[in-house]
MARMI-848040 format. One record per residue: residue in three letters; x negated, y, z negated of N, C-alpha, C in turn. Coordinates in pm, whole numbers, plus 50000, padded with zeros to 5 digits. Example, Ala and Ser with C-alpha at 12.3 -4.5 7.8 and 13.67 -1.06 7.14 Angstrom:
<atoms>
residuo: ala	n.u: 48681	n.v: 49431	n.w: 49220	ca.u: 48770	ca.v: 49550	ca.w: 49220	c.u: 48680	c.v: 49670	c.w: 49220
residuo: ser	n.u: 48715	n.v: 49775	n.w: 49292	ca.u: 48633	ca.v: 49894	ca.w: 49286	c.u: 48710	c.v: 50003	c.w: 49213
</atoms>
This chain:
<atoms>
residuo: unk	n.u: 89075	n.v: 72826	n.w: 62794	ca.u: 88976	ca.v: 72899	ca.w: 62799	c.u: 89003	c.v: 72992	c.w: 62696
residuo: unk	n.u: 89061	n.v: 73005	n.w: 62607	ca.u: 89055	ca.v: 73090	ca.w: 62522	c.u: 88869	c.v: 73024	c.w: 62367
residuo: unk	n.u: 88937	n.v: 72849	n.w: 62376	ca.u: 88880	ca.v: 72835	ca.w: 62211	c.u: 88740	c.v: 72789	c.w: 62291
residuo: unk	n.u: 88683	n.v: 72772	n.w: 62393	ca.u: 88522	ca.v: 72839	ca.w: 62409	c.u: 88521	c.v: 72971	c.w: 62389
residuo: unk	n.u: 88599	n.v: 73023	n.w: 62350	ca.u: 88541	ca.v: 73216	ca.w: 62338	c.u: 88563	c.v: 73215	c.w: 62256
residuo: unk	n.u: 88643	n.v: 73087	n.w: 62137	ca.u: 88712	ca.v: 73161	ca.w: 62033	c.u: 88555	c.v: 73094	c.w: 61917
residuo: unk	n.u: 88527	n.v: 73025	n.w: 61989	ca.u: 88401	ca.v: 72888	ca.w: 61925	c.u: 88256	c.v: 72984	c.w: 61995
residuo: unk	n.u: 88221	n.v: 72992	n.w: 62094	ca.u: 88130	ca.v: 73183	ca.w: 62080	c.u: 88172	c.v: 73215	c.w: 61982
residuo: unk	n.u: 88267	n.v: 73289	n.w: 62008	ca.u: 88269	ca.v: 73376	ca.w: 61884	c.u: 88237	c.v: 73328	c.w: 61732
residuo: unk	n.u: 88245	n.v: 73264	n.w: 61710	ca.u: 88249	ca.v: 73216	ca.w: 61548	c.u: 88176	c.v: 73187	c.w: 61547
residuo: unk	n.u: 88011	n.v: 73100	n.w: 61571	ca.u: 87936	ca.v: 73129	ca.w: 61625	c.u: 87836	c.v: 73196	c.w: 61581
residuo: unk	n.u: 87900	n.v: 73339	n.w: 61631	ca.u: 87803	ca.v: 73488	ca.w: 61623	c.u: 87847	c.v: 73488	c.w: 61533
residuo: unk	n.u: 88003	n.v: 73511	n.w: 61460	ca.u: 88030	ca.v: 73572	ca.w: 61319	c.u: 87909	c.v: 73527	c.w: 61232
residuo: unk	n.u: 87938	n.v: 73419	n.w: 61294	ca.u: 87912	ca.v: 73325	ca.w: 61096	c.u: 87677	c.v: 73384	c.w: 61093
residuo: unk	n.u: 87693	n.v: 73407	n.w: 61213	ca.u: 87554	ca.v: 73413	ca.w: 61269	c.u: 87484	c.v: 73519	c.w: 61187
residuo: unk	n.u: 87648	n.v: 73652	n.w: 61190	ca.u: 87630	ca.v: 73730	ca.w: 61092	c.u: 87628	c.v: 73778	c.w: 61018
residuo: unk	n.u: 87720	n.v: 73707	n.w: 60955	ca.u: 87807	ca.v: 73643	ca.w: 60826	c.u: 87676	c.v: 73625	c.w: 60769
residuo: unk	n.u: 87645	n.v: 73584	n.w: 60750	ca.u: 87514	ca.v: 73458	ca.w: 60697	c.u: 87380	c.v: 73562	c.w: 60698
residuo: unk	n.u: 87370	n.v: 73605	n.w: 60791	ca.u: 87195	ca.v: 73700	ca.w: 60798	c.u: 87259	c.v: 73796	c.w: 60661
residuo: unk	n.u: 87317	n.v: 73855	n.w: 60628	ca.u: 87406	ca.v: 73925	ca.w: 60567	c.u: 87421	c.v: 73877	c.w: 60445
residuo: unk	n.u: 87466	n.v: 73783	n.w: 60414	ca.u: 87506	ca.v: 73731	ca.w: 60253	c.u: 87374	c.v: 73714	c.w: 60187
residuo: unk	n.u: 87252	n.v: 73624	n.w: 60324	ca.u: 87174	ca.v: 73693	ca.w: 60220	c.u: 87022	c.v: 73726	c.w: 60183
residuo: unk	n.u: 87101	n.v: 73866	n.w: 60293	ca.u: 87018	ca.v: 73983	ca.w: 60200	c.u: 87042	c.v: 74069	c.w: 60102
residuo: unk	n.u: 87201	n.v: 74040	n.w: 60033	ca.u: 87186	ca.v: 74086	ca.w: 59945	c.u: 87091	c.v: 74075	c.w: 59873
residuo: unk	n.u: 87135	n.v: 74176	n.w: 59728	ca.u: 87054	ca.v: 74103	ca.w: 59544	c.u: 87142	c.v: 74025	c.w: 59564
residuo: unk	n.u: 87129	n.v: 73928	n.w: 59419	ca.u: 87240	ca.v: 73866	ca.w: 59386	c.u: 87283	c.v: 73981	c.w: 59255
residuo: unk	n.u: 87337	n.v: 74043	n.w: 59225	ca.u: 87345	ca.v: 74170	ca.w: 59120	c.u: 87509	c.v: 74179	c.w: 59058
residuo: unk	n.u: 87469	n.v: 74165	n.w: 58932	ca.u: 87688	ca.v: 74175	ca.w: 58972	c.u: 87697	c.v: 74294	c.w: 58988
residuo: unk	n.u: 87811	n.v: 74322	n.w: 59096	ca.u: 87822	ca.v: 74475	ca.w: 59121	c.u: 87898	c.v: 74505	c.w: 58957
residuo: unk	n.u: 87939	n.v: 74509	n.w: 58873	ca.u: 87977	ca.v: 74615	ca.w: 58687	c.u: 87870	c.v: 74653	c.w: 58682
residuo: unk	n.u: 87756	n.v: 74591	n.w: 58597	ca.u: 87665	ca.v: 74576	ca.w: 58555	c.u: 87547	c.v: 74617	c.w: 58660
residuo: unk	n.u: 87553	n.v: 74527	n.w: 58681	ca.u: 87395	ca.v: 74596	ca.w: 58825	c.u: 87280	c.v: 74545	c.w: 58743
residuo: unk	n.u: 87346	n.v: 74405	n.w: 58711	ca.u: 87246	ca.v: 74252	ca.w: 58642	c.u: 87197	c.v: 74201	c.w: 58768
residuo: unk	n.u: 87072	n.v: 74139	n.w: 58708	ca.u: 87083	ca.v: 74034	ca.w: 58886	c.u: 87142	c.v: 73895	c.w: 58809
residuo: unk	n.u: 87166	n.v: 73817	n.w: 58830	ca.u: 87282	ca.v: 73693	ca.w: 58792	c.u: 87209	c.v: 73595	c.w: 58756
residuo: unk	n.u: 87215	n.v: 73505	n.w: 58695	ca.u: 87114	ca.v: 73399	ca.w: 58600	c.u: 87205	c.v: 73272	c.w: 58720
residuo: unk	n.u: 87051	n.v: 73150	n.w: 58743	ca.u: 87083	ca.v: 73084	ca.w: 58803	c.u: 87212	c.v: 73093	c.w: 58956
residuo: unk	n.u: 87115	n.v: 73180	n.w: 58971	ca.u: 87197	ca.v: 73188	ca.w: 59141	c.u: 87195	c.v: 73011	c.w: 59191
residuo: unk	n.u: 87293	n.v: 72969	n.w: 59302	ca.u: 87289	ca.v: 72880	ca.w: 59348	c.u: 87347	c.v: 72866	c.w: 59490
residuo: unk	n.u: 87394	n.v: 72836	n.w: 59545	ca.u: 87407	ca.v: 72855	ca.w: 59718	c.u: 87580	c.v: 72728	c.w: 59714
residuo: unk	n.u: 87631	n.v: 72817	n.w: 59789	ca.u: 87769	ca.v: 72740	ca.w: 59776	c.u: 87862	c.v: 72803	c.w: 59864
residuo: unk	n.u: 87906	n.v: 72726	n.w: 59946	ca.u: 87979	ca.v: 72750	ca.w: 60088	c.u: 88134	c.v: 72710	c.w: 60088
residuo: unk	n.u: 88140	n.v: 72862	n.w: 60135	ca.u: 88236	ca.v: 72871	ca.w: 60200	c.u: 88412	c.v: 72874	c.w: 60285
residuo: unk	n.u: 88411	n.v: 72820	n.w: 60317	ca.u: 88494	ca.v: 72787	ca.w: 60477	c.u: 88595	c.v: 72983	c.w: 60485
residuo: unk	n.u: 88547	n.v: 72994	n.w: 60556	ca.u: 88621	ca.v: 73101	ca.w: 60545	c.u: 88689	c.v: 73187	c.w: 60684
residuo: unk	n.u: 88777	n.v: 73236	n.w: 60663	ca.u: 88924	ca.v: 73285	ca.w: 60795	c.u: 88886	c.v: 73417	c.w: 60833
residuo: unk	n.u: 88802	n.v: 73368	n.w: 60937	ca.u: 88750	ca.v: 73566	ca.w: 61011	c.u: 88800	c.v: 73578	c.w: 61114
residuo: unk	n.u: 88908	n.v: 73672	n.w: 61168	ca.u: 88900	ca.v: 73718	ca.w: 61279	c.u: 88871	c.v: 73666	c.w: 61453
residuo: unk	n.u: 88753	n.v: 73598	n.w: 61396	ca.u: 88635	ca.v: 73510	ca.w: 61499	c.u: 88706	c.v: 73320	c.w: 61465
residuo: unk	n.u: 88796	n.v: 73328	n.w: 61391	ca.u: 88775	ca.v: 73141	ca.w: 61360	c.u: 88734	c.v: 73156	c.w: 61249
residuo: unk	n.u: 88810	n.v: 73035	n.w: 61229	ca.u: 88745	ca.v: 73049	ca.w: 61044	c.u: 88580	c.v: 72958	c.w: 61070
residuo: unk	n.u: 88485	n.v: 72997	n.w: 60970	ca.u: 88397	ca.v: 72955	ca.w: 60978	c.u: 88306	c.v: 72902	c.w: 60902
residuo: unk	n.u: 88165	n.v: 72867	n.w: 60835	ca.u: 88148	ca.v: 72825	ca.w: 60728	c.u: 88036	c.v: 72908	c.w: 60646
residuo: unk	n.u: 88076	n.v: 72990	n.w: 60572	ca.u: 87901	ca.v: 73073	ca.w: 60491	c.u: 87795	c.v: 73015	c.w: 60405
residuo: unk	n.u: 87688	n.v: 72936	n.w: 60325	ca.u: 87584	ca.v: 72931	ca.w: 60232	c.u: 87622	c.v: 73051	c.w: 60137
residuo: unk	n.u: 87715	n.v: 73070	n.w: 60060	ca.u: 87685	ca.v: 73234	ca.w: 59995	c.u: 87639	c.v: 73228	c.w: 59869
residuo: unk	n.u: 87533	n.v: 73291	n.w: 59814	ca.u: 87467	ca.v: 73253	ca.w: 59668	c.u: 87560	c.v: 73330	c.w: 59566
residuo: unk	n.u: 87577	n.v: 73232	n.w: 59476	ca.u: 87649	ca.v: 73298	ca.w: 59403	c.u: 87602	c.v: 73228	c.w: 59120
residuo: unk	n.u: 87640	n.v: 73332	n.w: 59107	ca.u: 87524	ca.v: 73350	ca.w: 59034	c.u: 87655	c.v: 73315	c.w: 58844
residuo: unk	n.u: 87582	n.v: 73441	n.w: 58797	ca.u: 87664	ca.v: 73364	ca.w: 58627	c.u: 87611	c.v: 73486	c.w: 58546
residuo: unk	n.u: 87691	n.v: 73680	n.w: 58575	ca.u: 87648	ca.v: 73779	ca.w: 58493	c.u: 87580	c.v: 73737	c.w: 58370
residuo: unk	n.u: 87418	n.v: 73771	n.w: 58255	ca.u: 87479	ca.v: 73698	ca.w: 58142	c.u: 87499	c.v: 73820	c.w: 58086
residuo: unk	n.u: 87524	n.v: 73996	n.w: 58113	ca.u: 87598	ca.v: 74081	ca.w: 58062	c.u: 87699	c.v: 74071	c.w: 58047
residuo: unk	n.u: 87804	n.v: 73994	n.w: 58076	ca.u: 87957	ca.v: 74034	ca.w: 58116	c.u: 88001	c.v: 73893	c.w: 58175
residuo: unk	n.u: 87910	n.v: 73813	n.w: 58204	ca.u: 87956	ca.v: 73608	ca.w: 58162	c.u: 88016	c.v: 73628	c.w: 58294
residuo: unk	n.u: 88016	n.v: 73694	n.w: 58398	ca.u: 88143	ca.v: 73709	ca.w: 58521	c.u: 88074	c.v: 73638	c.w: 58604
residuo: unk	n.u: 88164	n.v: 73514	n.w: 58699	ca.u: 88074	ca.v: 73459	ca.w: 58790	c.u: 88076	c.v: 73585	c.w: 58943
residuo: unk	n.u: 87916	n.v: 73522	n.w: 58991	ca.u: 87956	ca.v: 73641	ca.w: 59105	c.u: 87943	c.v: 73593	c.w: 59232
residuo: unk	n.u: 87950	n.v: 73689	n.w: 59288	ca.u: 87899	ca.v: 73632	ca.w: 59408	c.u: 87881	c.v: 73749	c.w: 59565
residuo: unk	n.u: 87787	n.v: 73859	n.w: 59550	ca.u: 87838	ca.v: 73957	ca.w: 59662	c.u: 87871	c.v: 73920	c.w: 59787
residuo: unk	n.u: 87834	n.v: 73866	n.w: 59761	ca.u: 87843	ca.v: 73847	ca.w: 59982	c.u: 88083	c.v: 73903	c.w: 59979
residuo: unk	n.u: 88114	n.v: 73744	n.w: 59884	ca.u: 88267	ca.v: 73774	ca.w: 59925	c.u: 88295	c.v: 73895	c.w: 59868
residuo: unk	n.u: 88242	n.v: 74017	n.w: 59760	ca.u: 88294	ca.v: 74106	ca.w: 59725	c.u: 88246	c.v: 74168	c.w: 59861
residuo: unk	n.u: 88185	n.v: 74237	n.w: 59894	ca.u: 88111	ca.v: 74284	ca.w: 60088	c.u: 88204	c.v: 74222	c.w: 60176
residuo: unk	n.u: 88215	n.v: 74178	n.w: 60157	ca.u: 88251	ca.v: 74136	ca.w: 60290	c.u: 88459	c.v: 74139	c.w: 60242
residuo: unk	n.u: 88461	n.v: 74152	n.w: 60150	ca.u: 88663	ca.v: 74156	ca.w: 60079	c.u: 88742	c.v: 74018	c.w: 60148
residuo: unk	n.u: 88641	n.v: 73931	n.w: 60081	ca.u: 88689	ca.v: 73831	ca.w: 60116	c.u: 88783	c.v: 73733	c.w: 59983
residuo: unk	n.u: 88923	n.v: 73726	n.w: 60018	ca.u: 88988	ca.v: 73733	ca.w: 59900	c.u: 88980	c.v: 73566	c.w: 59941
residuo: unk	n.u: 88999	n.v: 73437	n.w: 59791	ca.u: 89146	ca.v: 73295	ca.w: 59854	c.u: 89060	c.v: 73250	c.w: 60006
residuo: unk	n.u: 88947	n.v: 73289	n.w: 60013	ca.u: 88811	ca.v: 73286	ca.w: 60166	c.u: 88916	c.v: 73354	c.w: 60352
residuo: unk	n.u: 89011	n.v: 73460	n.w: 60256	ca.u: 89044	ca.v: 73496	ca.w: 60406	c.u: 89018	c.v: 73636	c.w: 60385
residuo: unk	n.u: 88948	n.v: 73653	n.w: 60507	ca.u: 88925	ca.v: 73781	ca.w: 60538	c.u: 89009	c.v: 73878	c.w: 60553
residuo: unk	n.u: 88950	n.v: 74035	n.w: 60539	ca.u: 89088	ca.v: 74118	ca.w: 60541	c.u: 89179	c.v: 74165	c.w: 60652
residuo: unk	n.u: 89093	n.v: 74135	n.w: 60824	ca.u: 89191	ca.v: 74126	ca.w: 60931	c.u: 89318	c.v: 73983	c.w: 60882
residuo: unk	n.u: 89261	n.v: 73927	n.w: 60881	ca.u: 89351	ca.v: 73779	ca.w: 60872	c.u: 89528	c.v: 73793	c.w: 60837
residuo: unk	n.u: 89430	n.v: 73839	n.w: 60658	ca.u: 89559	ca.v: 73891	ca.w: 60543	c.u: 89631	c.v: 74000	c.w: 60624
residuo: unk	n.u: 89611	n.v: 74157	n.w: 60656	ca.u: 89725	ca.v: 74233	ca.w: 60713	c.u: 89779	c.v: 74163	c.w: 60858
residuo: unk	n.u: 89688	n.v: 74071	n.w: 60927	ca.u: 89793	ca.v: 73992	ca.w: 60998	c.u: 89908	c.v: 73967	c.w: 60959
residuo: unk	n.u: 89837	n.v: 73889	n.w: 60905	ca.u: 89948	ca.v: 73783	ca.w: 60783	c.u: 90052	c.v: 73835	c.w: 60766
residuo: unk	n.u: 90053	n.v: 73917	n.w: 60726	ca.u: 90134	ca.v: 74038	ca.w: 60630	c.u: 90220	c.v: 74145	c.w: 60721
residuo: unk	n.u: 90138	n.v: 74186	n.w: 60866	ca.u: 90251	ca.v: 74245	ca.w: 60908	c.u: 90312	c.v: 74139	c.w: 61014
residuo: unk	n.u: 90298	n.v: 74090	n.w: 61077	ca.u: 90397	ca.v: 73953	ca.w: 61127	c.u: 90465	c.v: 73898	c.w: 60978
residuo: unk	n.u: 90457	n.v: 73914	n.w: 60860	ca.u: 90546	ca.v: 73808	ca.w: 60807	c.u: 90602	c.v: 73999	c.w: 60827
residuo: unk	n.u: 90579	n.v: 74044	n.w: 60819	ca.u: 90696	ca.v: 74210	ca.w: 60761	c.u: 90812	c.v: 74204	c.w: 60905
residuo: unk	n.u: 90729	n.v: 74175	n.w: 60986	ca.u: 90832	ca.v: 74231	ca.w: 61124	c.u: 90924	c.v: 74192	c.w: 61201
residuo: unk	n.u: 90900	n.v: 74022	n.w: 61129	ca.u: 91008	ca.v: 73855	ca.w: 61201	c.u: 91019	c.v: 73774	c.w: 61161
residuo: unk	n.u: 91123	n.v: 73668	n.w: 61161	ca.u: 91138	ca.v: 73583	ca.w: 61031	c.u: 90950	c.v: 73480	c.w: 61086
residuo: unk	n.u: 90973	n.v: 73380	n.w: 60976	ca.u: 90853	ca.v: 73356	ca.w: 60893	c.u: 90860	c.v: 73234	c.w: 61009
residuo: unk	n.u: 90920	n.v: 73079	n.w: 61078	ca.u: 90847	ca.v: 73029	ca.w: 61189	c.u: 90752	c.v: 73141	c.w: 61296
residuo: unk	n.u: 90901	n.v: 73215	n.w: 61336	ca.u: 90795	ca.v: 73356	ca.w: 61461	c.u: 90730	c.v: 73343	c.w: 61419
residuo: unk	n.u: 90688	n.v: 73471	n.w: 61339	ca.u: 90527	ca.v: 73464	ca.w: 61222	c.u: 90434	c.v: 73378	c.w: 61274
residuo: unk	n.u: 90489	n.v: 73255	n.w: 61244	ca.u: 90391	ca.v: 73200	ca.w: 61220	c.u: 90357	c.v: 73145	c.w: 61288
residuo: unk	n.u: 90386	n.v: 73074	n.w: 61443	ca.u: 90385	ca.v: 73057	ca.w: 61569	c.u: 90295	c.v: 73212	c.w: 61696
residuo: unk	n.u: 90321	n.v: 73374	n.w: 61600	ca.u: 90265	ca.v: 73393	ca.w: 61644	c.u: 90096	c.v: 73421	c.w: 61590
residuo: unk	n.u: 90067	n.v: 73414	n.w: 61421	ca.u: 89982	ca.v: 73346	ca.w: 61396	c.u: 89895	c.v: 73307	c.w: 61499
residuo: unk	n.u: 89946	n.v: 73199	n.w: 61553	ca.u: 89885	ca.v: 73128	ca.w: 61578	c.u: 89797	c.v: 73157	c.w: 61717
residuo: unk	n.u: 89925	n.v: 73150	n.w: 61820	ca.u: 89812	ca.v: 73235	ca.w: 61890	c.u: 89749	c.v: 73385	c.w: 61954
residuo: unk	n.u: 89775	n.v: 73498	n.w: 61829	ca.u: 89717	ca.v: 73571	ca.w: 61839	c.u: 89578	c.v: 73586	c.w: 61776
residuo: unk	n.u: 89545	n.v: 73439	n.w: 61664	ca.u: 89435	ca.v: 73396	ca.w: 61564	c.u: 89367	c.v: 73255	c.w: 61561
residuo: unk	n.u: 89412	n.v: 73178	n.w: 61660	ca.u: 89408	ca.v: 73035	ca.w: 61695	c.u: 89394	c.v: 73020	c.w: 61541
residuo: unk	n.u: 89399	n.v: 73042	n.w: 61443	ca.u: 89441	ca.v: 72955	ca.w: 61345	c.u: 89553	c.v: 72941	c.w: 61274
residuo: unk	n.u: 89537	n.v: 72768	n.w: 61261	ca.u: 89672	ca.v: 72750	ca.w: 61229	c.u: 89736	c.v: 72697	c.w: 61031
residuo: unk	n.u: 89818	n.v: 72824	n.w: 60992	ca.u: 89767	ca.v: 72814	ca.w: 60893	c.u: 89971	c.v: 72759	c.w: 60832
residuo: unk	n.u: 90050	n.v: 72718	n.w: 60721	ca.u: 90142	ca.v: 72691	ca.w: 60730	c.u: 90216	c.v: 72818	c.w: 60730
residuo: unk	n.u: 90339	n.v: 72782	n.w: 60740	ca.u: 90427	ca.v: 72940	ca.w: 60675	c.u: 90391	c.v: 73011	c.w: 60526
residuo: unk	n.u: 90407	n.v: 72915	n.w: 60440	ca.u: 90302	ca.v: 72952	ca.w: 60315	c.u: 90276	c.v: 73004	c.w: 60274
residuo: unk	n.u: 90111	n.v: 72934	n.w: 60362	ca.u: 90010	ca.v: 72992	ca.w: 60327	c.u: 90028	c.v: 73166	c.w: 60364
residuo: unk	n.u: 90129	n.v: 73218	n.w: 60490	ca.u: 90120	ca.v: 73340	ca.w: 60548	c.u: 90226	c.v: 73415	c.w: 60478
residuo: unk	n.u: 90322	n.v: 73348	n.w: 60404	ca.u: 90381	ca.v: 73447	ca.w: 60295	c.u: 90267	c.v: 73480	c.w: 60199
residuo: unk	n.u: 90211	n.v: 73391	n.w: 60165	ca.u: 90088	ca.v: 73389	ca.w: 60061	c.u: 90018	c.v: 73522	c.w: 60096
residuo: unk	n.u: 89956	n.v: 73529	n.w: 60235	ca.u: 89869	ca.v: 73611	ca.w: 60189	c.u: 89937	c.v: 73772	c.w: 60200
residuo: unk	n.u: 90064	n.v: 73725	n.w: 60294	ca.u: 90175	ca.v: 73887	ca.w: 60284	c.u: 90123	c.v: 73992	c.w: 60146
residuo: unk	n.u: 90231	n.v: 73814	n.w: 60032	ca.u: 90228	ca.v: 73892	ca.w: 59962	c.u: 90066	c.v: 73953	c.w: 59864
residuo: unk	n.u: 89958	n.v: 73912	n.w: 59856	ca.u: 89816	ca.v: 73922	ca.w: 59836	c.u: 89811	c.v: 74074	c.w: 59940
residuo: unk	n.u: 89832	n.v: 74099	n.w: 59991	ca.u: 89821	ca.v: 74269	ca.w: 60083	c.u: 89940	c.v: 74378	c.w: 59959
residuo: unk	n.u: 90042	n.v: 74251	n.w: 60020	ca.u: 90145	ca.v: 74377	ca.w: 59971	c.u: 90140	c.v: 74427	c.w: 59773
residuo: unk	n.u: 90012	n.v: 74377	n.w: 59698	ca.u: 90032	ca.v: 74408	ca.w: 59551	c.u: 89903	c.v: 74462	c.w: 59527
residuo: unk	n.u: 89784	n.v: 74415	n.w: 59681	ca.u: 89698	ca.v: 74507	ca.w: 59667	c.u: 89654	c.v: 74641	c.w: 59641
residuo: unk	n.u: 89581	n.v: 74671	n.w: 59649	ca.u: 89634	ca.v: 74887	ca.w: 59555	c.u: 89560	c.v: 74947	c.w: 59722
residuo: unk	n.u: 89556	n.v: 74896	n.w: 59818	ca.u: 89511	ca.v: 74966	ca.w: 59921	c.u: 89643	c.v: 74967	c.w: 60009
residuo: unk	n.u: 89799	n.v: 75070	n.w: 59991	ca.u: 89867	ca.v: 75029	ca.w: 60055	c.u: 89896	c.v: 75085	c.w: 60210
residuo: unk	n.u: 89815	n.v: 75204	n.w: 60213	ca.u: 89807	ca.v: 75215	ca.w: 60379	c.u: 89829	c.v: 75107	c.w: 60498
residuo: unk	n.u: 89810	n.v: 74998	n.w: 60440	ca.u: 89768	ca.v: 74888	ca.w: 60523	c.u: 89860	c.v: 74876	c.w: 60656
residuo: unk	n.u: 90018	n.v: 74910	n.w: 60694	ca.u: 90112	ca.v: 74799	ca.w: 60739	c.u: 90171	c.v: 74999	c.w: 60853
residuo: unk	n.u: 90089	n.v: 75040	n.w: 60919	ca.u: 90124	ca.v: 75193	ca.w: 60987	c.u: 90198	c.v: 75140	c.w: 61156
</atoms>
């Protein structure tokens, strides 16, 4: 029963995120300059609703020459993971053995990630500037 509901949730989340992504202006968040060469780049994103495919606009800022993807920054997507997925992995890794954390993570999120990915996510959260995530 969980899987069909998860699929429906993922479809709703994907649709909502795609609409937000399409509405965002493709400007550099640092320079506020419209980026050049805007193209579409699909990306698999792991979210609270499951794994979704997001088609996002990317480009190159002519002022600072940084690659810009406004939707990744707006949604705080890092390495294809939403904040909720990263923080769930970090919480579980900090509270239990790796093998147990992997099992609980799968049951909680429906996402299958190896222990090494869970460890990397936990390190990413621990190194992030937001220190009050684990309470």
